[in-house]
Structure formats: structure tokens, C-alpha cells
PDB file with SEQRES, HELIX, SHEET and CRYST1 records, atoms N, CA, C and O in Angstrom:
SEQRES   1 A   47  MET GLU LEU VAL LYS SER LYS GLY MET VAL ILE PHE LEU          
SEQRES   2 A   47  VAL VAL VAL LEU GLY LEU THR ILE ILE SER SER ILE ASN          
SEQRES   3 A   47  THR ARG LYS TYR ASP GLU ARG ASN LYS LYS ILE GLU GLU          
SEQRES   4 A   47  SER TYR VAL SER VAL ASN VAL ARG                              
HELIX    1 AA1 GLU A    2  VAL A   46  1                                  45    
CRYST1    1.000    1.000    1.000  90.00  90.00  90.00 P 1           1          
ATOM      1  N   MET A   1    -213.788 145.893-131.498  1.00  0.00           N  
ATOM      2  CA  MET A   1    -214.118 144.761-130.629  1.00  0.00           C  
ATOM      3  C   MET A   1    -214.490 143.523-131.467  1.00  0.00           C  
ATOM      4  O   MET A   1    -213.989 142.429-131.209  1.00  0.00           O  
ATOM      5  N   GLU A   2    -215.369 143.698-132.470  1.00  0.00           N  
ATOM      6  CA  GLU A   2    -215.752 142.582-133.329  1.00  0.00           C  
ATOM      7  C   GLU A   2    -214.591 142.103-134.186  1.00  0.00           C  
ATOM      8  O   GLU A   2    -214.493 140.913-134.485  1.00  0.00           O  
ATOM      9  N   LEU A   3    -213.711 143.016-134.585  1.00  0.00           N  
ATOM     10  CA  LEU A   3    -212.540 142.657-135.392  1.00  0.00           C  
ATOM     11  C   LEU A   3    -211.649 141.688-134.616  1.00  0.00           C  
ATOM     12  O   LEU A   3    -211.147 140.713-135.176  1.00  0.00           O  
ATOM     13  N   VAL A   4    -211.457 141.961-133.331  1.00  0.00           N  
ATOM     14  CA  VAL A   4    -210.640 141.101-132.477  1.00  0.00           C  
ATOM     15  C   VAL A   4    -211.267 139.710-132.372  1.00  0.00           C  
ATOM     16  O   VAL A   4    -210.573 138.697-132.459  1.00  0.00           O  
ATOM     17  N   LYS A   5    -212.598 139.674-132.184  1.00  0.00           N  
ATOM     18  CA  LYS A   5    -213.301 138.393-132.060  1.00  0.00           C  
ATOM     19  C   LYS A   5    -213.145 137.565-133.335  1.00  0.00           C  
ATOM     20  O   LYS A   5    -212.825 136.378-133.267  1.00  0.00           O  
ATOM     21  N   SER A   6    -213.371 138.189-134.511  1.00  0.00           N  
ATOM     22  CA  SER A   6    -213.290 137.460-135.775  1.00  0.00           C  
ATOM     23  C   SER A   6    -211.858 136.984-136.026  1.00  0.00           C  
ATOM     24  O   SER A   6    -211.641 135.876-136.517  1.00  0.00           O  
ATOM     25  N   LYS A   7    -210.878 137.838-135.683  1.00  0.00           N  
ATOM     26  CA  LYS A   7    -209.472 137.452-135.841  1.00  0.00           C  
ATOM     27  C   LYS A   7    -209.158 136.255-134.953  1.00  0.00           C  
ATOM     28  O   LYS A   7    -208.472 135.327-135.383  1.00  0.00           O  
ATOM     29  N   GLY A   8    -209.650 136.269-133.724  1.00  0.00           N  
ATOM     30  CA  GLY A   8    -209.451 135.144-132.803  1.00  0.00           C  
ATOM     31  C   GLY A   8    -210.088 133.871-133.328  1.00  0.00           C  
ATOM     32  O   GLY A   8    -209.511 132.789-133.216  1.00  0.00           O  
ATOM     33  N   MET A   9    -211.289 133.998-133.907  1.00  0.00           N  
ATOM     34  CA  MET A   9    -211.977 132.832-134.465  1.00  0.00           C  
ATOM     35  C   MET A   9    -211.196 132.255-135.640  1.00  0.00           C  
ATOM     36  O   MET A   9    -211.079 131.036-135.765  1.00  0.00           O  
ATOM     37  N   VAL A  10    -210.657 133.123-136.506  1.00  0.00           N  
ATOM     38  CA  VAL A  10    -209.880 132.667-137.661  1.00  0.00           C  
ATOM     39  C   VAL A  10    -208.643 131.909-137.187  1.00  0.00           C  
ATOM     40  O   VAL A  10    -208.346 130.825-137.691  1.00  0.00           O  
ATOM     41  N   ILE A  11    -207.918 132.481-136.212  1.00  0.00           N  
ATOM     42  CA  ILE A  11    -206.725 131.830-135.668  1.00  0.00           C  
ATOM     43  C   ILE A  11    -207.100 130.489-135.051  1.00  0.00           C  
ATOM     44  O   ILE A  11    -206.408 129.493-135.260  1.00  0.00           O  
ATOM     45  N   PHE A  12    -208.195 130.460-134.292  1.00  0.00           N  
ATOM     46  CA  PHE A  12    -208.672 129.238-133.648  1.00  0.00           C  
ATOM     47  C   PHE A  12    -208.984 128.160-134.685  1.00  0.00           C  
ATOM     48  O   PHE A  12    -208.593 127.004-134.527  1.00  0.00           O  
ATOM     49  N   LEU A  13    -209.699 128.553-135.755  1.00  0.00           N  
ATOM     50  CA  LEU A  13    -210.055 127.594-136.804  1.00  0.00           C  
ATOM     51  C   LEU A  13    -208.804 127.051-137.495  1.00  0.00           C  
ATOM     52  O   LEU A  13    -208.720 125.855-137.772  1.00  0.00           O  
ATOM     53  N   VAL A  14    -207.833 127.922-137.773  1.00  0.00           N  
ATOM     54  CA  VAL A  14    -206.584 127.496-138.421  1.00  0.00           C  
ATOM     55  C   VAL A  14    -205.851 126.496-137.538  1.00  0.00           C  
ATOM     56  O   VAL A  14    -205.363 125.476-138.023  1.00  0.00           O  
ATOM     57  N   VAL A  15    -205.773 126.786-136.242  1.00  0.00           N  
ATOM     58  CA  VAL A  15    -205.095 125.889-135.298  1.00  0.00           C  
ATOM     59  C   VAL A  15    -205.800 124.537-135.249  1.00  0.00           C  
ATOM     60  O   VAL A  15    -205.149 123.493-135.292  1.00  0.00           O  
ATOM     61  N   VAL A  16    -207.131 124.556-135.161  1.00  0.00           N  
ATOM     62  CA  VAL A  16    -207.907 123.310-135.097  1.00  0.00           C  
ATOM     63  C   VAL A  16    -207.705 122.486-136.367  1.00  0.00           C  
ATOM     64  O   VAL A  16    -207.507 121.273-136.304  1.00  0.00           O  
ATOM     65  N   LEU A  17    -207.759 123.162-137.530  1.00  0.00           N  
ATOM     66  CA  LEU A  17    -207.550 122.460-138.803  1.00  0.00           C  
ATOM     67  C   LEU A  17    -206.155 121.851-138.866  1.00  0.00           C  
ATOM     68  O   LEU A  17    -205.991 120.706-139.289  1.00  0.00           O  
ATOM     69  N   GLY A  18    -205.154 122.615-138.445  1.00  0.00           N  
ATOM     70  CA  GLY A  18    -203.777 122.116-138.437  1.00  0.00           C  
ATOM     71  C   GLY A  18    -203.629 120.897-137.551  1.00  0.00           C  
ATOM     72  O   GLY A  18    -203.024 119.902-137.950  1.00  0.00           O  
ATOM     73  N   LEU A  19    -204.179 120.970-136.351  1.00  0.00           N  
ATOM     74  CA  LEU A  19    -204.105 119.834-135.419  1.00  0.00           C  
ATOM     75  C   LEU A  19    -204.818 118.611-135.988  1.00  0.00           C  
ATOM     76  O   LEU A  19    -204.334 117.488-135.851  1.00  0.00           O  
ATOM     77  N   THR A  20    -205.969 118.828-136.628  1.00  0.00           N  
ATOM     78  CA  THR A  20    -206.733 117.723-137.215  1.00  0.00           C  
ATOM     79  C   THR A  20    -205.925 117.035-138.303  1.00  0.00           C  
ATOM     80  O   THR A  20    -205.861 115.806-138.353  1.00  0.00           O  
ATOM     81  N   ILE A  21    -205.298 117.839-139.188  1.00  0.00           N  
ATOM     82  CA  ILE A  21    -204.497 117.279-140.286  1.00  0.00           C  
ATOM     83  C   ILE A  21    -203.317 116.502-139.724  1.00  0.00           C  
ATOM     84  O   ILE A  21    -203.053 115.382-140.160  1.00  0.00           O  
ATOM     85  N   ILE A  22    -202.604 117.081-138.761  1.00  0.00           N  
ATOM     86  CA  ILE A  22    -201.436 116.425-138.172  1.00  0.00           C  
ATOM     87  C   ILE A  22    -201.839 115.129-137.499  1.00  0.00           C  
ATOM     88  O   ILE A  22    -201.175 114.108-137.676  1.00  0.00           O  
ATOM     89  N   SER A  23    -202.920 115.153-136.727  1.00  0.00           N  
ATOM     90  CA  SER A  23    -203.357 113.951-136.006  1.00  0.00           C  
ATOM     91  C   SER A  23    -203.804 112.869-136.980  1.00  0.00           C  
ATOM     92  O   SER A  23    -203.548 111.688-136.745  1.00  0.00           O  
ATOM     93  N   SER A  24    -204.467 113.250-138.071  1.00  0.00           N  
ATOM     94  CA  SER A  24    -204.912 112.251-139.052  1.00  0.00           C  
ATOM     95  C   SER A  24    -203.713 111.600-139.726  1.00  0.00           C  
ATOM     96  O   SER A  24    -203.720 110.392-139.966  1.00  0.00           O  
ATOM     97  N   ILE A  25    -202.671 112.392-140.039  1.00  0.00           N  
ATOM     98  CA  ILE A  25    -201.453 111.832-140.638  1.00  0.00           C  
ATOM     99  C   ILE A  25    -200.795 110.876-139.649  1.00  0.00           C  
ATOM    100  O   ILE A  25    -200.391 109.774-140.023  1.00  0.00           O  
ATOM    101  N   ASN A  26    -200.684 111.295-138.386  1.00  0.00           N  
ATOM    102  CA  ASN A  26    -200.051 110.460-137.367  1.00  0.00           C  
ATOM    103  C   ASN A  26    -200.816 109.162-137.157  1.00  0.00           C  
ATOM    104  O   ASN A  26    -200.201 108.103-137.040  1.00  0.00           O  
ATOM    105  N   THR A  27    -202.146 109.218-137.105  1.00  0.00           N  
ATOM    106  CA  THR A  27    -202.936 108.012-136.875  1.00  0.00           C  
ATOM    107  C   THR A  27    -202.822 107.070-138.070  1.00  0.00           C  
ATOM    108  O   THR A  27    -202.835 105.851-137.894  1.00  0.00           O  
ATOM    109  N   ARG A  28    -202.710 107.612-139.276  1.00  0.00           N  
ATOM    110  CA  ARG A  28    -202.571 106.762-140.462  1.00  0.00           C  
ATOM    111  C   ARG A  28    -201.257 105.977-140.387  1.00  0.00           C  
ATOM    112  O   ARG A  28    -201.239 104.771-140.636  1.00  0.00           O  
ATOM    113  N   LYS A  29    -200.162 106.659-140.045  1.00  0.00           N  
ATOM    114  CA  LYS A  29    -198.862 105.982-139.891  1.00  0.00           C  
ATOM    115  C   LYS A  29    -198.947 104.929-138.793  1.00  0.00           C  
ATOM    116  O   LYS A  29    -198.464 103.810-138.962  1.00  0.00           O  
ATOM    117  N   TYR A  30    -199.557 105.284-137.676  1.00  0.00           N  
ATOM    118  CA  TYR A  30    -199.693 104.386-136.528  1.00  0.00           C  
ATOM    119  C   TYR A  30    -200.497 103.149-136.910  1.00  0.00           C  
ATOM    120  O   TYR A  30    -200.135 102.030-136.548  1.00  0.00           O  
ATOM    121  N   ASP A  31    -201.603 103.357-137.650  1.00  0.00           N  
ATOM    122  CA  ASP A  31    -202.454 102.234-138.074  1.00  0.00           C  
ATOM    123  C   ASP A  31    -201.678 101.287-138.980  1.00  0.00           C  
ATOM    124  O   ASP A  31    -201.748 100.071-138.803  1.00  0.00           O  
ATOM    125  N   GLU A  32    -200.932 101.831-139.954  1.00  0.00           N  
ATOM    126  CA  GLU A  32    -200.162 100.990-140.870  1.00  0.00           C  
ATOM    127  C   GLU A  32    -199.131 100.172-140.097  1.00  0.00           C  
ATOM    128  O   GLU A  32    -198.923  98.993-140.383  1.00  0.00           O  
ATOM    129  N   ARG A  33    -198.494 100.796-139.127  1.00  0.00           N  
ATOM    130  CA  ARG A  33    -197.437 100.128-138.367  1.00  0.00           C  
ATOM    131  C   ARG A  33    -198.014  99.005-137.504  1.00  0.00           C  
ATOM    132  O   ARG A  33    -197.390  97.955-137.350  1.00  0.00           O  
ATOM    133  N   ASN A  34    -199.211  99.226-136.938  1.00  0.00           N  
ATOM    134  CA  ASN A  34    -199.764  98.276-135.964  1.00  0.00           C  
ATOM    135  C   ASN A  34    -200.807  97.333-136.544  1.00  0.00           C  
ATOM    136  O   ASN A  34    -201.452  96.600-135.794  1.00  0.00           O  
ATOM    137  N   LYS A  35    -200.990  97.332-137.872  1.00  0.00           N  
ATOM    138  CA  LYS A  35    -201.994  96.455-138.476  1.00  0.00           C  
ATOM    139  C   LYS A  35    -201.658  94.989-138.222  1.00  0.00           C  
ATOM    140  O   LYS A  35    -202.533  94.214-137.836  1.00  0.00           O  
ATOM    141  N   LYS A  36    -200.401  94.599-138.433  1.00  0.00           N  
ATOM    142  CA  LYS A  36    -199.968  93.211-138.218  1.00  0.00           C  
ATOM    143  C   LYS A  36    -200.073  92.837-136.737  1.00  0.00           C  
ATOM    144  O   LYS A  36    -200.515  91.739-136.398  1.00  0.00           O  
ATOM    145  N   ILE A  37    -199.668  93.749-135.867  1.00  0.00           N  
ATOM    146  CA  ILE A  37    -199.723  93.483-134.423  1.00  0.00           C  
ATOM    147  C   ILE A  37    -201.180  93.255-134.008  1.00  0.00           C  
ATOM    148  O   ILE A  37    -201.480  92.333-133.251  1.00  0.00           O  
ATOM    149  N   GLU A  38    -202.086  94.112-134.516  1.00  0.00           N  
ATOM    150  CA  GLU A  38    -203.509  93.965-134.194  1.00  0.00           C  
ATOM    151  C   GLU A  38    -204.043  92.630-134.688  1.00  0.00           C  
ATOM    152  O   GLU A  38    -204.773  91.951-133.965  1.00  0.00           O  
ATOM    153  N   GLU A  39    -203.688  92.244-135.913  1.00  0.00           N  
ATOM    154  CA  GLU A  39    -204.175  90.979-136.480  1.00  0.00           C  
ATOM    155  C   GLU A  39    -203.700  89.799-135.647  1.00  0.00           C  
ATOM    156  O   GLU A  39    -204.483  88.894-135.356  1.00  0.00           O  
ATOM    157  N   SER A  40    -202.429  89.794-135.258  1.00  0.00           N  
ATOM    158  CA  SER A  40    -201.912  88.688-134.454  1.00  0.00           C  
ATOM    159  C   SER A  40    -202.583  88.675-133.076  1.00  0.00           C  
ATOM    160  O   SER A  40    -202.878  87.607-132.538  1.00  0.00           O  
ATOM    161  N   TYR A  41    -202.823  89.864-132.505  1.00  0.00           N  
ATOM    162  CA  TYR A  41    -203.493  89.969-131.206  1.00  0.00           C  
ATOM    163  C   TYR A  41    -204.910  89.393-131.291  1.00  0.00           C  
ATOM    164  O   TYR A  41    -205.340  88.656-130.404  1.00  0.00           O  
ATOM    165  N   VAL A  42    -205.632  89.736-132.365  1.00  0.00           N  
ATOM    166  CA  VAL A  42    -207.001  89.259-132.547  1.00  0.00           C  
ATOM    167  C   VAL A  42    -206.991  87.739-132.705  1.00  0.00           C  
ATOM    168  O   VAL A  42    -207.817  87.050-132.108  1.00  0.00           O  
ATOM    169  N   SER A  43    -206.063  87.214-133.504  1.00  0.00           N  
ATOM    170  CA  SER A  43    -206.018  85.768-133.728  1.00  0.00           C  
ATOM    171  C   SER A  43    -205.709  85.029-132.417  1.00  0.00           C  
ATOM    172  O   SER A  43    -206.230  83.937-132.188  1.00  0.00           O  
ATOM    173  N   VAL A  44    -204.874  85.612-131.566  1.00  0.00           N  
ATOM    174  CA  VAL A  44    -204.567  85.001-130.251  1.00  0.00           C  
ATOM    175  C   VAL A  44    -205.832  84.971-129.397  1.00  0.00           C  
ATOM    176  O   VAL A  44    -206.096  83.973-128.726  1.00  0.00           O  
ATOM    177  N   ASN A  45    -206.619  86.048-129.412  1.00  0.00           N  
ATOM    178  CA  ASN A  45    -207.840  86.110-128.600  1.00  0.00           C  
ATOM    179  C   ASN A  45    -208.917  85.166-129.123  1.00  0.00           C  
ATOM    180  O   ASN A  45    -209.711  84.651-128.336  1.00  0.00           O  
ATOM    181  N   VAL A  46    -208.964  84.929-130.427  1.00  0.00           N  
ATOM    182  CA  VAL A  46    -210.002  84.083-131.027  1.00  0.00           C  
ATOM    183  C   VAL A  46    -209.780  82.625-130.596  1.00  0.00           C  
ATOM    184  O   VAL A  46    -210.745  81.895-130.367  1.00  0.00           O  
ATOM    185  N   ARG A  47    -208.533  82.206-130.486  1.00  0.00           N  
ATOM    186  CA  ARG A  47    -208.232  80.804-130.148  1.00  0.00           C  
ATOM    187  C   ARG A  47    -208.765  80.379-128.800  1.00  0.00           C  
ATOM    188  O   ARG A  47    -208.581  79.230-128.397  1.00  0.00           O  
TER     189      ARG A  47                                                      
END                                                                             
């Protein structure tokens, strides 16, 4: 019974870590792509 629980926790942790890494990579690409758009948007709002 405990073996099943620990195995489930290990799988859960691996999945969470994988999702975190993938999402961080995706957000980094997204940020680089939209940096100029954000800057122009901010400058429009400041005026």
C-alpha cells in the first residue's frame, strides 16, 4: 500500500517538474517575442 503511494508521489513530482520546465521555456520565448509589443503598448498608454 505504501509502495503504491510513494510511486504515485514520484510520478506526480516528475510530471509537475516537467510541466514547470516546459512552461518556463514557453514563457521565456513568449516574453522575448512580446517585449517590443509591450514597450510600444506602454509608450502609447503613457502619452
